[in-house]
N, C-alpha and C positions, 0 to 999 in steps of 0.2 A: 565247519568253518575252517578257513585257511588261517594259519598262525604266520605272521610276518617273520621271515628269517632275517634278522638285522645284520648278521655277518655277512649274508649274500647282498643285503642292501648296500653295505659299506663298499664291497667289491664293485657292484654295479655303478655306484656313484663315482668311485675312483677311476673305473674304466671308460665310463661314457661321459662323465661330466668334469673331467680334470681340468679342462681348459675353460669351462664355463663357471667361473667362481661365483658369479652373481645369481646363479640358479638356486632357487629356494629349495630346502630340504623336502618340503611337502610336495612340490612339484616333481621332484626326483622320485619320491616315494609313489607318486601316482604312476609315472613312467615305469618304475620298477614292477609295480603290480600288473601293469598292462603287459610288459615284456617278459619278465621272469615267471610268473604265474598265468600269463595269457588270459587275463580277466578283461572282458570287453564291456561288461554291463556296468553302468554307472551305479546301479544299486548294490551290485556285488562288491564294487570297489569302496563305496561309502560304508557297507556293512563290515568289511574286512578292516578297514581303518577304525571304525568306531568299537570294534571288539578288542582293539590292542590298547594298552595302557599309554604308550608313547603316541600312538595314533590319535587317541582321546584328546591328549594335550595339543596336539596339532590342530585338530578340528576346533577345539575351544579357543585357542589363540585367534583363529580367523572367524569365530562367531558362526560356524557351520554346524548349527544344531540339527538339521534334518536334510533330507535329500534334495530338496528344492533349492536352497541356497548353495548347496555342494554342486549341483548340476550347473548353476550359473557361475560359479567359480571356475568349473572346467571349461566352460565355453566363454569366458570373459574376453578373449582376445579374438574372437571370431566375429567379424563385421559382415552384416548381411545387407 
């Protein structure tokens, strides 16, 4: 299992989202996992976040207890 490198996350956040102050840390974390670790699987992203102490708190805050609500969260802005 991948351990989230929070120091790299901070650098990623500063470099990529410096001008986007309204961007949520959870959304930045998802982007970080996709770009830094090259994770594309929704299941792997959820597993990685749920194995980390800070990640667990982020999931609990949003009441994302399993993969289905997490997947809905990821695709919340997509309109079909």
